[in-house]
C-alpha positions, -999 to +999 in steps of 0.1 A: +744-591-262+756-559-279+729-533-286+730-517-320+725-481-328+693-489-346+678-503-315+685-472-295+672-450-323+640-469-324+638-469-287+644-431-285+618-427-312+592-446-293+601-426-262+599-394-282+565-404-296+553-413-261+566-379-248+549-362-277+517-379-269+521-371-233+529-335-242+498-334-265+477-348-237+492-324-212+487-295-236+452-306-243+446-310-205+461-276-200+440-261-227+409-277-212+420-265-177+426-230-191+392-231-208+375-243-176+394-216-156+383-189-180+348-202-179+349-203-141+364-169-141+338-155-164+311-172-144+326-159-112+328-124-127+291-127-137+282-141-103+302-113-086+283-088-107+251-105-098+261-105-061+270-068-064+237-061-081+219-081-054+239-062-028+229-029-044+193-041-044+195-051-008+212-018+000+185+001-019+158-020-004+172-014+031+173+024+025+138+022+012+128+002+042+144+028+064+124+055+046+092+035+049+099+029+086+105+066+091+073+074+072+054+048+093+068+066+124+055+099+111+021+083+103+020+068+137+027+102+153-001+117+131-025+089+141-017+095+177-023+132+173-056+125+155-065+100+182-059+127+208-080+152+188-108+126+183-107+118+220-110+154+229-138+160+204-156+129+217-152+141+253-164+176+243-193+161+223-202+138+253-201+167+277-222+189+253-247+161+248-248+155+286-254+192+292-281+194+265-298+162+278-297+176+313-311+209+301-338+192+281-347+169+310-347+199+334-369+218+309-393+188+306-394+185+344-401+222+349-427+222+321-443+192+337-443+210+371-459+240+354-485+218+338-493+202+371-496+237+386-519+248+358-541+217+362-542+223+400-550+260+397-578+253+372-596+233+400-591+259+427-622+280+435-626+280+473-609+307+493-588+283+514-574+264+484-537+269+477-526+285+444-495+271+429-470+293+412-466+289+374-431+295+361-420+315+330-389+313+309-367+343+304-347+353+273-320+327+281-346+299+285-342+298+323-373+290+342-382+317+368-409+316+394-430+347+401-424+368+432-450+370+460-475+345+446-507+346+468-510+311+481-547+308+491-573+318+466-586+344+490-552+361+490-553+361+452-588+377+454-575+404+478-551+416+451-581+436+439-576+459+468-556+491+463-532+482+491-522+451+471-517+470+438-479+468+439-480+430+443-505+427+414-483+449+393-452+429+400-469+396+390-483+411+358-449+425+349-433+391+356-457+374+333-454+402+307-491+401+302-503+408+266-530+430+254-528+456+281-527+483+254-564+475+247-575+480+283-582+516+277-581+542+250-549+544+230-546+582+236-549+577+274-521+551+273-499+573+251-505+602+274-494+582+305-464+567+288-451+601+279-449+608+316-422+582+322-415+581+359-380+577+372-368+550+395-338+565+412-315+576+383-327+548+359-356+555+335-379+525+331-386+510+297-417+524+279-434+491+279-430+487+317-443+522+322-473+516+299-481+484+317-479+500+351-501+528+340-527+504+325-527+483+357-533+514+378-559+527+355-578+494+350-572+471+380-606+455+374-592+442+340-557+436+353-569+412+380-587+388+357-556+390+334-535+376+362-560+349+368-556+339+331-519+336+336-523+313+366-552+295+349-576+303+377-613+302+369-621+338+378-659+336+374-661+304+395-639+319+422-660+350+423-692+330+425-678+308+453-666+337+474-698+356+470-718+325+480-695+322+511-700+358+520-738+355+516-737+324+538-715+339+565-737+371+566-728+406+576-731+399+614-704+372+614-667+376+615-651+391+584-646+363+559-611+375+550-599+369+585-614+334+585-599+326+551-565+338+562-567+318+594-577+286+574-550+293+548-524+297+576-536+264+591-534+246+557-499+261+552-488+247+585-501+213+576-482+214+543-450+223+560 
């Protein structure tokens, strides 16, 4: 069967139409692909920008974190320094409190010991009874004990003798007895003070000179003044000793020797 030219024309036309449709679909698909690609590209660009922004934020945050860590290290070093200072201050405060507490307890203990001595001395009246020393605090608050305290009451009473005047003077100077200026006339005291004796190459203080002069001039007043410092009942002691002397009598052994012997015996027992 012979094919005519019209047949081929129509066939080519159909093929051409199909090709045109295929080209149209292809172009449409290409346009869609290009559009999708451009969208994807734009999106990728945006996402890249976002990633870059996030990376910048991360980098900035990392740098800030490094700065914060460095600041924390500095703060930790300061805290360690402060801890060291606080520890030292606490140690110093603890040591100071310990010293103050020890000093306060020592003062209380010494004050209690002086109070006991005062209470004991207030009851001493017989010649053989033992006199306890009463302490005194110096300018630094340190408790000092008097020198050469007469132990038996009889030894205290013997301080009235002229031979014991130096011991009496030392004790009254130690206690810094008050009111010695009124023991005699003011002009007498002033006249004696003006004659300040020399001890070696050192001149004594006017108050010491005046007190020594008052003691030497008025020992009968100085002796009871020492009894007041030791809280001894002067009148009661005098009455007891006079009663003892009257009981012993003039023909018996001297009472001082007997009292000294008894005091020595009592001292040996105490030791």
